[in-house]
LUMTI-837099 format. One record per residue (C-alpha): residue number from 1; z, x, y. Coordinates in steps of 0.02 Angstrom, whole numbers. Layout:
N
<pt><i>NUM</i><zz>Z</zz><xx>X</xx><yy>Y</yy></pt>
...
***
This chain:
257
<pt><i>1</i><zz>88</zz><xx>1046</xx><yy>-593</yy></pt>
<pt><i>2</i><zz>60</zz><xx>1076</xx><yy>-407</yy></pt>
<pt><i>3</i><zz>127</zz><xx>920</xx><yy>-320</yy></pt>
<pt><i>4</i><zz>97</zz><xx>979</xx><yy>-141</yy></pt>
<pt><i>5</i><zz>-49</zz><xx>856</xx><yy>-123</yy></pt>
<pt><i>6</i><zz>82</zz><xx>718</xx><yy>-116</yy></pt>
<pt><i>7</i><zz>118</zz><xx>767</xx><yy>63</yy></pt>
<pt><i>8</i><zz>-59</zz><xx>721</xx><yy>121</yy></pt>
<pt><i>9</i><zz>-48</zz><xx>532</xx><yy>100</yy></pt>
<pt><i>10</i><zz>-63</zz><xx>434</xx><yy>264</yy></pt>
<pt><i>11</i><zz>-140</zz><xx>273</xx><yy>199</yy></pt>
<pt><i>12</i><zz>-64</zz><xx>99</xx><yy>212</yy></pt>
<pt><i>13</i><zz>82</zz><xx>89</xx><yy>91</yy></pt>
<pt><i>14</i><zz>198</zz><xx>-51</xx><yy>33</yy></pt>
<pt><i>15</i><zz>380</zz><xx>-50</xx><yy>-18</yy></pt>
<pt><i>16</i><zz>488</zz><xx>-193</xx><yy>-79</yy></pt>
<pt><i>17</i><zz>674</zz><xx>-229</xx><yy>-90</yy></pt>
<pt><i>18</i><zz>773</zz><xx>-376</xx><yy>-163</yy></pt>
<pt><i>19</i><zz>820</zz><xx>-505</xx><yy>-32</yy></pt>
<pt><i>20</i><zz>966</zz><xx>-444</xx><yy>72</yy></pt>
<pt><i>21</i><zz>1053</zz><xx>-566</xx><yy>188</yy></pt>
<pt><i>22</i><zz>910</zz><xx>-689</xx><yy>162</yy></pt>
<pt><i>23</i><zz>920</zz><xx>-863</xx><yy>232</yy></pt>
<pt><i>24</i><zz>796</zz><xx>-1004</xx><yy>266</yy></pt>
<pt><i>25</i><zz>868</zz><xx>-1148</xx><yy>366</yy></pt>
<pt><i>26</i><zz>810</zz><xx>-1292</xx><yy>475</yy></pt>
<pt><i>27</i><zz>837</zz><xx>-1259</xx><yy>660</yy></pt>
<pt><i>28</i><zz>767</zz><xx>-1425</xx><yy>717</yy></pt>
<pt><i>29</i><zz>638</zz><xx>-1552</xx><yy>659</yy></pt>
<pt><i>30</i><zz>496</zz><xx>-1433</xx><yy>699</yy></pt>
<pt><i>31</i><zz>558</zz><xx>-1262</xx><yy>643</yy></pt>
<pt><i>32</i><zz>623</zz><xx>-1174</xx><yy>489</yy></pt>
<pt><i>33</i><zz>706</zz><xx>-1008</xx><yy>527</yy></pt>
<pt><i>34</i><zz>693</zz><xx>-863</xx><yy>405</yy></pt>
<pt><i>35</i><zz>806</zz><xx>-711</xx><yy>412</yy></pt>
<pt><i>36</i><zz>811</zz><xx>-562</xx><yy>296</yy></pt>
<pt><i>37</i><zz>776</zz><xx>-376</xx><yy>276</yy></pt>
<pt><i>38</i><zz>604</zz><xx>-307</xx><yy>234</yy></pt>
<pt><i>39</i><zz>673</zz><xx>-131</xx><yy>212</yy></pt>
<pt><i>40</i><zz>842</zz><xx>-50</xx><yy>182</yy></pt>
<pt><i>41</i><zz>866</zz><xx>120</xx><yy>263</yy></pt>
<pt><i>42</i><zz>963</zz><xx>266</xx><yy>191</yy></pt>
<pt><i>43</i><zz>946</zz><xx>191</xx><yy>16</yy></pt>
<pt><i>44</i><zz>852</zz><xx>296</xx><yy>-113</yy></pt>
<pt><i>45</i><zz>727</zz><xx>209</xx><yy>-229</yy></pt>
<pt><i>46</i><zz>597</zz><xx>263</xx><yy>-354</yy></pt>
<pt><i>47</i><zz>410</zz><xx>264</xx><yy>-314</yy></pt>
<pt><i>48</i><zz>264</zz><xx>304</xx><yy>-429</yy></pt>
<pt><i>49</i><zz>102</zz><xx>388</xx><yy>-379</yy></pt>
<pt><i>50</i><zz>-39</zz><xx>481</xx><yy>-468</yy></pt>
<pt><i>51</i><zz>80</zz><xx>622</xx><yy>-521</yy></pt>
<pt><i>52</i><zz>223</zz><xx>514</xx><yy>-583</yy></pt>
<pt><i>53</i><zz>388</zz><xx>458</xx><yy>-508</yy></pt>
<pt><i>54</i><zz>478</zz><xx>526</xx><yy>-357</yy></pt>
<pt><i>55</i><zz>625</zz><xx>473</xx><yy>-249</yy></pt>
<pt><i>56</i><zz>594</zz><xx>403</xx><yy>-76</yy></pt>
<pt><i>57</i><zz>713</zz><xx>364</xx><yy>68</yy></pt>
<pt><i>58</i><zz>671</zz><xx>272</xx><yy>229</yy></pt>
<pt><i>59</i><zz>781</zz><xx>360</xx><yy>355</yy></pt>
<pt><i>60</i><zz>876</zz><xx>268</xx><yy>490</yy></pt>
<pt><i>61</i><zz>774</zz><xx>262</xx><yy>650</yy></pt>
<pt><i>62</i><zz>607</zz><xx>262</xx><yy>559</yy></pt>
<pt><i>63</i><zz>555</zz><xx>96</xx><yy>638</yy></pt>
<pt><i>64</i><zz>618</zz><xx>125</xx><yy>815</yy></pt>
<pt><i>65</i><zz>461</zz><xx>200</xx><yy>895</yy></pt>
<pt><i>66</i><zz>340</zz><xx>75</xx><yy>819</yy></pt>
<pt><i>67</i><zz>449</zz><xx>-73</xx><yy>867</yy></pt>
<pt><i>68</i><zz>470</zz><xx>-1</xx><yy>1042</yy></pt>
<pt><i>69</i><zz>280</zz><xx>1</xx><yy>1059</yy></pt>
<pt><i>70</i><zz>271</zz><xx>-186</xx><yy>1022</yy></pt>
<pt><i>71</i><zz>190</zz><xx>-170</xx><yy>851</yy></pt>
<pt><i>72</i><zz>84</zz><xx>-321</xx><yy>802</yy></pt>
<pt><i>73</i><zz>155</zz><xx>-374</xx><yy>633</yy></pt>
<pt><i>74</i><zz>122</zz><xx>-536</xx><yy>537</yy></pt>
<pt><i>75</i><zz>238</zz><xx>-625</xx><yy>414</yy></pt>
<pt><i>76</i><zz>149</zz><xx>-665</xx><yy>251</yy></pt>
<pt><i>77</i><zz>173</zz><xx>-704</xx><yy>67</yy></pt>
<pt><i>78</i><zz>120</zz><xx>-566</xx><yy>-54</yy></pt>
<pt><i>79</i><zz>36</zz><xx>-471</xx><yy>90</yy></pt>
<pt><i>80</i><zz>-107</zz><xx>-597</xx><yy>97</yy></pt>
<pt><i>81</i><zz>-160</zz><xx>-771</xx><yy>150</yy></pt>
<pt><i>82</i><zz>-127</zz><xx>-859</xx><yy>314</yy></pt>
<pt><i>83</i><zz>-4</zz><xx>-785</xx><yy>438</yy></pt>
<pt><i>84</i><zz>156</zz><xx>-888</xx><yy>442</yy></pt>
<pt><i>85</i><zz>233</zz><xx>-802</xx><yy>594</yy></pt>
<pt><i>86</i><zz>190</zz><xx>-652</xx><yy>703</yy></pt>
<pt><i>87</i><zz>272</zz><xx>-534</xx><yy>825</yy></pt>
<pt><i>88</i><zz>122</zz><xx>-547</xx><yy>943</yy></pt>
<pt><i>89</i><zz>144</zz><xx>-735</xx><yy>962</yy></pt>
<pt><i>90</i><zz>333</zz><xx>-722</xx><yy>978</yy></pt>
<pt><i>91</i><zz>362</zz><xx>-825</xx><yy>820</yy></pt>
<pt><i>92</i><zz>437</zz><xx>-673</xx><yy>732</yy></pt>
<pt><i>93</i><zz>558</zz><xx>-541</xx><yy>792</yy></pt>
<pt><i>94</i><zz>586</zz><xx>-374</xx><yy>707</yy></pt>
<pt><i>95</i><zz>732</zz><xx>-258</xx><yy>741</yy></pt>
<pt><i>96</i><zz>807</zz><xx>-106</xx><yy>659</yy></pt>
<pt><i>97</i><zz>995</zz><xx>-110</xx><yy>635</yy></pt>
<pt><i>98</i><zz>1117</zz><xx>-10</xx><yy>530</yy></pt>
<pt><i>99</i><zz>1055</zz><xx>-96</xx><yy>371</yy></pt>
<pt><i>100</i><zz>868</zz><xx>-84</xx><yy>393</yy></pt>
<pt><i>101</i><zz>718</zz><xx>-182</xx><yy>458</yy></pt>
<pt><i>102</i><zz>782</zz><xx>-355</xx><yy>503</yy></pt>
<pt><i>103</i><zz>660</zz><xx>-502</xx><yy>503</yy></pt>
<pt><i>104</i><zz>690</zz><xx>-658</xx><yy>606</yy></pt>
<pt><i>105</i><zz>544</zz><xx>-781</xx><yy>594</yy></pt>
<pt><i>106</i><zz>512</zz><xx>-959</xx><yy>652</yy></pt>
<pt><i>107</i><zz>410</zz><xx>-1053</xx><yy>519</yy></pt>
<pt><i>108</i><zz>318</zz><xx>-1217</xx><yy>541</yy></pt>
<pt><i>109</i><zz>377</zz><xx>-1344</xx><yy>410</yy></pt>
<pt><i>110</i><zz>213</zz><xx>-1439</xx><yy>429</yy></pt>
<pt><i>111</i><zz>119</zz><xx>-1294</xx><yy>350</yy></pt>
<pt><i>112</i><zz>82</zz><xx>-1319</xx><yy>163</yy></pt>
<pt><i>113</i><zz>109</zz><xx>-1133</xx><yy>137</yy></pt>
<pt><i>114</i><zz>281</zz><xx>-1143</xx><yy>216</yy></pt>
<pt><i>115</i><zz>323</zz><xx>-1295</xx><yy>109</yy></pt>
<pt><i>116</i><zz>274</zz><xx>-1198</xx><yy>-47</yy></pt>
<pt><i>117</i><zz>375</zz><xx>-1049</xx><yy>11</yy></pt>
<pt><i>118</i><zz>527</zz><xx>-1158</xx><yy>43</yy></pt>
<pt><i>119</i><zz>516</zz><xx>-1235</xx><yy>-130</yy></pt>
<pt><i>120</i><zz>497</zz><xx>-1065</xx><yy>-215</yy></pt>
<pt><i>121</i><zz>646</zz><xx>-994</xx><yy>-121</yy></pt>
<pt><i>122</i><zz>756</zz><xx>-1144</xx><yy>-160</yy></pt>
<pt><i>123</i><zz>713</zz><xx>-1120</xx><yy>-345</yy></pt>
<pt><i>124</i><zz>748</zz><xx>-932</xx><yy>-330</yy></pt>
<pt><i>125</i><zz>571</zz><xx>-895</xx><yy>-391</yy></pt>
<pt><i>126</i><zz>546</zz><xx>-770</xx><yy>-248</yy></pt>
<pt><i>127</i><zz>679</zz><xx>-637</xx><yy>-228</yy></pt>
<pt><i>128</i><zz>601</zz><xx>-486</xx><yy>-143</yy></pt>
<pt><i>129</i><zz>533</zz><xx>-436</xx><yy>26</yy></pt>
<pt><i>130</i><zz>406</zz><xx>-301</xx><yy>62</yy></pt>
<pt><i>131</i><zz>329</zz><xx>-216</xx><yy>212</yy></pt>
<pt><i>132</i><zz>162</zz><xx>-129</xx><yy>238</yy></pt>
<pt><i>133</i><zz>161</zz><xx>28</xx><yy>345</yy></pt>
<pt><i>134</i><zz>80</zz><xx>195</xx><yy>380</yy></pt>
<pt><i>135</i><zz>192</zz><xx>349</xx><yy>370</yy></pt>
<pt><i>136</i><zz>194</zz><xx>451</xx><yy>531</yy></pt>
<pt><i>137</i><zz>329</zz><xx>583</xx><yy>501</yy></pt>
<pt><i>138</i><zz>394</zz><xx>632</xx><yy>330</yy></pt>
<pt><i>139</i><zz>472</zz><xx>779</xx><yy>241</yy></pt>
<pt><i>140</i><zz>473</zz><xx>830</xx><yy>58</yy></pt>
<pt><i>141</i><zz>595</zz><xx>936</xx><yy>-39</yy></pt>
<pt><i>142</i><zz>538</zz><xx>1101</xx><yy>-114</yy></pt>
<pt><i>143</i><zz>471</zz><xx>1031</xx><yy>-277</yy></pt>
<pt><i>144</i><zz>399</zz><xx>870</xx><yy>-201</yy></pt>
<pt><i>145</i><zz>513</zz><xx>755</xx><yy>-298</yy></pt>
<pt><i>146</i><zz>596</zz><xx>676</xx><yy>-145</yy></pt>
<pt><i>147</i><zz>511</zz><xx>608</xx><yy>8</yy></pt>
<pt><i>148</i><zz>607</zz><xx>566</xx><yy>167</yy></pt>
<pt><i>149</i><zz>512</zz><xx>453</xx><yy>288</yy></pt>
<pt><i>150</i><zz>572</zz><xx>479</xx><yy>466</yy></pt>
<pt><i>151</i><zz>445</zz><xx>374</xx><yy>561</yy></pt>
<pt><i>152</i><zz>325</zz><xx>234</xx><yy>514</yy></pt>
<pt><i>153</i><zz>189</zz><xx>139</xx><yy>604</yy></pt>
<pt><i>154</i><zz>206</zz><xx>-49</xx><yy>576</yy></pt>
<pt><i>155</i><zz>63</zz><xx>-102</xx><yy>690</yy></pt>
<pt><i>156</i><zz>-59</zz><xx>-213</xx><yy>592</yy></pt>
<pt><i>157</i><zz>44</zz><xx>-191</xx><yy>436</yy></pt>
<pt><i>158</i><zz>150</zz><xx>-340</xx><yy>383</yy></pt>
<pt><i>159</i><zz>316</zz><xx>-401</xx><yy>317</yy></pt>
<pt><i>160</i><zz>302</zz><xx>-512</xx><yy>164</yy></pt>
<pt><i>161</i><zz>398</zz><xx>-613</xx><yy>38</yy></pt>
<pt><i>162</i><zz>332</zz><xx>-554</xx><yy>-130</yy></pt>
<pt><i>163</i><zz>342</zz><xx>-595</xx><yy>-315</yy></pt>
<pt><i>164</i><zz>364</zz><xx>-412</xx><yy>-363</yy></pt>
<pt><i>165</i><zz>377</zz><xx>-252</xx><yy>-267</yy></pt>
<pt><i>166</i><zz>212</zz><xx>-164</xx><yy>-238</yy></pt>
<pt><i>167</i><zz>179</zz><xx>13</xx><yy>-297</yy></pt>
<pt><i>168</i><zz>86</zz><xx>137</xx><yy>-186</yy></pt>
<pt><i>169</i><zz>-102</zz><xx>108</xx><yy>-174</yy></pt>
<pt><i>170</i><zz>-139</zz><xx>271</xx><yy>-265</yy></pt>
<pt><i>171</i><zz>-84</zz><xx>228</xx><yy>-441</yy></pt>
<pt><i>172</i><zz>-48</zz><xx>338</xx><yy>-591</yy></pt>
<pt><i>173</i><zz>-114</zz><xx>206</xx><yy>-711</yy></pt>
<pt><i>174</i><zz>-300</zz><xx>238</xx><yy>-696</yy></pt>
<pt><i>175</i><zz>-366</zz><xx>285</xx><yy>-868</yy></pt>
<pt><i>176</i><zz>-517</zz><xx>400</xx><yy>-881</yy></pt>
<pt><i>177</i><zz>-607</zz><xx>286</xx><yy>-1005</yy></pt>
<pt><i>178</i><zz>-587</zz><xx>136</xx><yy>-888</yy></pt>
<pt><i>179</i><zz>-662</zz><xx>235</xx><yy>-746</yy></pt>
<pt><i>180</i><zz>-803</zz><xx>297</xx><yy>-858</yy></pt>
<pt><i>181</i><zz>-847</zz><xx>121</xx><yy>-912</yy></pt>
<pt><i>182</i><zz>-846</zz><xx>58</xx><yy>-733</yy></pt>
<pt><i>183</i><zz>-958</zz><xx>198</xx><yy>-673</yy></pt>
<pt><i>184</i><zz>-1081</zz><xx>173</xx><yy>-815</yy></pt>
<pt><i>185</i><zz>-1097</zz><xx>-10</xx><yy>-768</yy></pt>
<pt><i>186</i><zz>-1122</zz><xx>38</xx><yy>-586</yy></pt>
<pt><i>187</i><zz>-1253</zz><xx>169</xx><yy>-624</yy></pt>
<pt><i>188</i><zz>-1347</zz><xx>50</xx><yy>-741</yy></pt>
<pt><i>189</i><zz>-1355</zz><xx>-84</xx><yy>-607</yy></pt>
<pt><i>190</i><zz>-1260</zz><xx>-208</xx><yy>-716</yy></pt>
<pt><i>191</i><zz>-1166</zz><xx>-357</xx><yy>-645</yy></pt>
<pt><i>192</i><zz>-990</zz><xx>-293</xx><yy>-619</yy></pt>
<pt><i>193</i><zz>-847</zz><xx>-382</xx><yy>-704</yy></pt>
<pt><i>194</i><zz>-685</zz><xx>-418</xx><yy>-608</yy></pt>
<pt><i>195</i><zz>-597</zz><xx>-282</xx><yy>-709</yy></pt>
<pt><i>196</i><zz>-733</zz><xx>-158</xx><yy>-663</yy></pt>
<pt><i>197</i><zz>-723</zz><xx>-203</xx><yy>-479</yy></pt>
<pt><i>198</i><zz>-534</zz><xx>-180</xx><yy>-485</yy></pt>
<pt><i>199</i><zz>-552</zz><xx>-9</xx><yy>-569</yy></pt>
<pt><i>200</i><zz>-683</zz><xx>48</xx><yy>-444</yy></pt>
<pt><i>201</i><zz>-573</zz><xx>-16</xx><yy>-303</yy></pt>
<pt><i>202</i><zz>-432</zz><xx>94</xx><yy>-366</yy></pt>
<pt><i>203</i><zz>-550</zz><xx>243</xx><yy>-372</yy></pt>
<pt><i>204</i><zz>-606</zz><xx>204</xx><yy>-195</yy></pt>
<pt><i>205</i><zz>-425</zz><xx>199</xx><yy>-138</yy></pt>
<pt><i>206</i><zz>-399</zz><xx>371</xx><yy>-213</yy></pt>
<pt><i>207</i><zz>-553</zz><xx>436</xx><yy>-122</yy></pt>
<pt><i>208</i><zz>-514</zz><xx>357</xx><yy>46</yy></pt>
<pt><i>209</i><zz>-324</zz><xx>374</xx><yy>54</yy></pt>
<pt><i>210</i><zz>-309</zz><xx>557</xx><yy>102</yy></pt>
<pt><i>211</i><zz>-372</zz><xx>732</xx><yy>70</yy></pt>
<pt><i>212</i><zz>-245</zz><xx>752</xx><yy>-69</yy></pt>
<pt><i>213</i><zz>-307</zz><xx>595</xx><yy>-156</yy></pt>
<pt><i>214</i><zz>-487</zz><xx>656</xx><yy>-139</yy></pt>
<pt><i>215</i><zz>-437</zz><xx>816</xx><yy>-227</yy></pt>
<pt><i>216</i><zz>-374</zz><xx>710</xx><yy>-372</yy></pt>
<pt><i>217</i><zz>-515</zz><xx>581</xx><yy>-378</yy></pt>
<pt><i>218</i><zz>-663</zz><xx>698</xx><yy>-358</yy></pt>
<pt><i>219</i><zz>-633</zz><xx>802</xx><yy>-516</yy></pt>
<pt><i>220</i><zz>-599</zz><xx>640</xx><yy>-612</yy></pt>
<pt><i>221</i><zz>-766</zz><xx>567</xx><yy>-558</yy></pt>
<pt><i>222</i><zz>-856</zz><xx>730</xx><yy>-594</yy></pt>
<pt><i>223</i><zz>-778</zz><xx>735</xx><yy>-767</yy></pt>
<pt><i>224</i><zz>-826</zz><xx>560</xx><yy>-820</yy></pt>
<pt><i>225</i><zz>-1003</zz><xx>584</xx><yy>-751</yy></pt>
<pt><i>226</i><zz>-1021</zz><xx>751</xx><yy>-840</yy></pt>
<pt><i>227</i><zz>-1072</zz><xx>837</xx><yy>-678</yy></pt>
<pt><i>228</i><zz>-996</zz><xx>988</xx><yy>-592</yy></pt>
<pt><i>229</i><zz>-866</zz><xx>960</xx><yy>-458</yy></pt>
<pt><i>230</i><zz>-962</zz><xx>1000</xx><yy>-295</yy></pt>
<pt><i>231</i><zz>-808</zz><xx>1086</xx><yy>-224</yy></pt>
<pt><i>232</i><zz>-783</zz><xx>1198</xx><yy>-376</yy></pt>
<pt><i>233</i><zz>-924</zz><xx>1320</xx><yy>-332</yy></pt>
<pt><i>234</i><zz>-960</zz><xx>1361</xx><yy>-150</yy></pt>
<pt><i>235</i><zz>-1136</zz><xx>1421</xx><yy>-194</yy></pt>
<pt><i>236</i><zz>-1208</zz><xx>1307</xx><yy>-329</yy></pt>
<pt><i>237</i><zz>-1379</zz><xx>1329</xx><yy>-407</yy></pt>
<pt><i>238</i><zz>-1520</zz><xx>1204</xx><yy>-387</yy></pt>
<pt><i>239</i><zz>-1472</zz><xx>1101</xx><yy>-539</yy></pt>
<pt><i>240</i><zz>-1290</zz><xx>1094</xx><yy>-487</yy></pt>
<pt><i>241</i><zz>-1341</zz><xx>1046</xx><yy>-311</yy></pt>
<pt><i>242</i><zz>-1439</zz><xx>898</xx><yy>-380</yy></pt>
<pt><i>243</i><zz>-1288</zz><xx>841</xx><yy>-481</yy></pt>
<pt><i>244</i><zz>-1181</zz><xx>854</xx><yy>-325</yy></pt>
<pt><i>245</i><zz>-1304</zz><xx>744</xx><yy>-231</yy></pt>
<pt><i>246</i><zz>-1291</zz><xx>616</xx><yy>-372</yy></pt>
<pt><i>247</i><zz>-1102</zz><xx>613</xx><yy>-351</yy></pt>
<pt><i>248</i><zz>-1125</zz><xx>596</xx><yy>-163</yy></pt>
<pt><i>249</i><zz>-1240</zz><xx>447</xx><yy>-190</yy></pt>
<pt><i>250</i><zz>-1113</zz><xx>368</xx><yy>-308</yy></pt>
<pt><i>251</i><zz>-980</zz><xx>385</xx><yy>-173</yy></pt>
<pt><i>252</i><zz>-1097</zz><xx>301</xx><yy>-49</yy></pt>
<pt><i>253</i><zz>-1121</zz><xx>154</xx><yy>-169</yy></pt>
<pt><i>254</i><zz>-935</zz><xx>138</xx><yy>-199</yy></pt>
<pt><i>255</i><zz>-903</zz><xx>129</xx><yy>-12</yy></pt>
<pt><i>256</i><zz>-1035</zz><xx>-8</xx><yy>3</yy></pt>
<pt><i>257</i><zz>-949</zz><xx>-124</xx><yy>-123</yy></pt>
***
């Protein structure tokens, strides 16, 4: 299998690590201070994408440029919900040291979300941190089984406390029959179920993530629709051109969801 398409991905990605040096303590009556690491550098871990597993390493210095450019980064829970602290407001400070990406955040104990977070941490129900980023500079080994990330863009990403570590947005777990069912519902104008919306969202991520992901998603969509892949023949006949327009229209509808 040609895995060179792996090198094309530039979409927002998320990585998680168990809490390292984590602490939440009261500074005064109006502030809880959180400290921990959202990423550990020079530490290999396994990642899964559409082609299976590969090894990834965030190299030391990967955060320096983005942090030096005053990246705007919020502190969240599970990458969603209300912002609990933020670099832009000065309530969170990020720094790269010899361990990794250090997080130092001032949390408001009056916030219900912070109170829930404090309770979950005291019970050890939350034990991982994650960060969302865009890769800027990366290298792959010859067979595309190891990815070294040398520079990331943190601006408008986030650092989060999470239940479980997130996999890359382009997932290997899309099943052709799930996609086929979702597309049939979409084409028939049926009310979409939550599962269908989730499946179509995963297909959309594959289409939008990068050229490499498009190369994977487009033949899959063409296969389940029983139409030719528009990129397979540079000079299609009239019938094939019509099928290609149908696939183009389906893409337009997916993007409008």
